[in-house]
N, C-alpha and C positions, 0 to 999 in steps of 0.2 A: 312100280314106277322107279326109274333109275335117276341118278343125281343130275345128268345133263338135261334130261326132260324137265325135271322139277325146277332146276335153276332157270330155265327158259320161261317158266310160268310163274315165278315168285312175284314179279312186279304186278301182274294181272291178279294174282291170288291176294296180294297185299291190298289192292284197291277194289276187290270184290267184283271182278269183271269175268270170273270164270263160271262155266256152267256148273250146276250142282254136283254132278258125278265127278267131273274133273277137280272141282274144288275139294271134294272129299278125299280124292286120291292124293292130292298135293298136301292136304292137312295131315293124312296118315304118314306120308313120307317125311314131312318136316318133324313130326314128333319122334320118328325113329332114327333120323340121320343128323348128326351133329353139324356137318358142313352146310347143309341145306337150312338147318335151323339158324346157324350163324348168319347165312346170307339173308334170311328173312328178317332177322334183327337189324342187320345193316340197312336193309331197305326201309324198315320202319323208322330208324333213326334218321335216314336221309329225308324221308317223307316229312317227318316231324320238323326237321330243320328248315326244309323249304317252306312249309306251312307257317312257321314262325317268322321267317324272313320276309315272306310275301304277303303275310296276313291272309286270313281265310276269306275275306270279302273280295279279294281280287281273283279274276279267272284269266287263264291263258287264252289268247286268241285261238279260234278253231284251226287256223292254218298252222300254228305251232303244234297243237295237239295232234293234227293229222300228220304232220312231218315226223314227229316223235314216234307215233304208232307205226308209220310206214318204215322208219329206221329200225325199230324194235323187231318187226316181223319181216324185215328184208324185202319189202315191196318197193318196186320202182315207182318214181314219181310219174303221174299221168302224162301221156304224150300230148302234143299239140292237137292231134285228132281227137283224143279223148275229151280234152277241155272244150274243144269246139263243139263236139256232139253234146256235151252237157249244157253248153250255152244255147244250143239250138233246140233244146227239148221244148215240147209244146207249152209247158207252164211259163216259159220265158218268151218264146217266139210269138205266141198268140197275142199277148198284150202289146208287144213291140210292133207287130203288124197292124194292130188296131190304132195305135198312136200314129204310125206313119200314114195310115189311111185317112184319119181325121185331120191331120195337118195338111195333106195333100188336097183334100176336099175343101178345107177352109181356105187355102190359098187360091184355089181355082174359083171358089164362090166369091171371094173378095175381088178377084180380077174381073168378074162379070158385072159387079155392081158399080164399077167406076163410070162416071159420066163420060160420054163420048164427045159431046159437043162442047162449045165454049161455056165457060162458067160466067154467070151474071152476078154483078156485084152492085152495091149501093152507089158506087162511083159511076158506073155505067148509067144508071137511072137518073142520077142528078145531071150528068152531062147532057143526056137526052132531053130532060126537062128544060134545062137552060137553053139548049139549042132551039127548042120549039117556042120558048117564051121570049126570045131576044127581039122579036118584032112587035111585041105587045107593049102598051104604054108603061107597064111595070117592069120593063126589062132591067132597069138599074137595080131594082130590088132583087130580082132573080139572080142577077150576076153577083151581087153582094152575098147572097145566101150561098151561092155555089162556092165562092172564095172561102167562106167561113167553114164550109164542110169538107174541104179538100186539104191537101198538103200545103196549098198556097196560103192558108190561113196564117202560118208563121210569118210569111212575108208581109201579109196585110198589117200585122201588128208592128212590123218595122216601119211601115209607111210607104214602101216601095210600090206596092200594087194599088193602094188607095189613091195615089197621085195619078195613076193611069186611068182611073175610072172617070 
């Protein structure tokens, strides 16, 4: 192994990321070459300084780690097409399609359950009752009950409607 190849692998060697055969070759070269041994010591010092500064309980985000590894190995950043293909892989696309289908079915189902005719309320029934009982001998009582169960009850308490009865 020559020095340029070894120095390109020193960072991975320091962090234990090399295959066993390559790890052994770098180890043998570092033991025999003073420049590469000094580069390894410098990397160890830098790693220890960073661990001390950042504490061992903190981890870098995966995006930072990926960017550093790409820069170290000279890889280009993924293109828009590559990122889109990763987004559209079945592990992500299938659950998204299920969610969209459930939401669409739910909104269609809710639209079919809406009442199509007029809605009936208690006010409607009271007015109908009063209208049918106005001709009976107890029409005054029915009218008073109607007034007390509607919005006119506020005016009854003021005395405006009670005078008209």
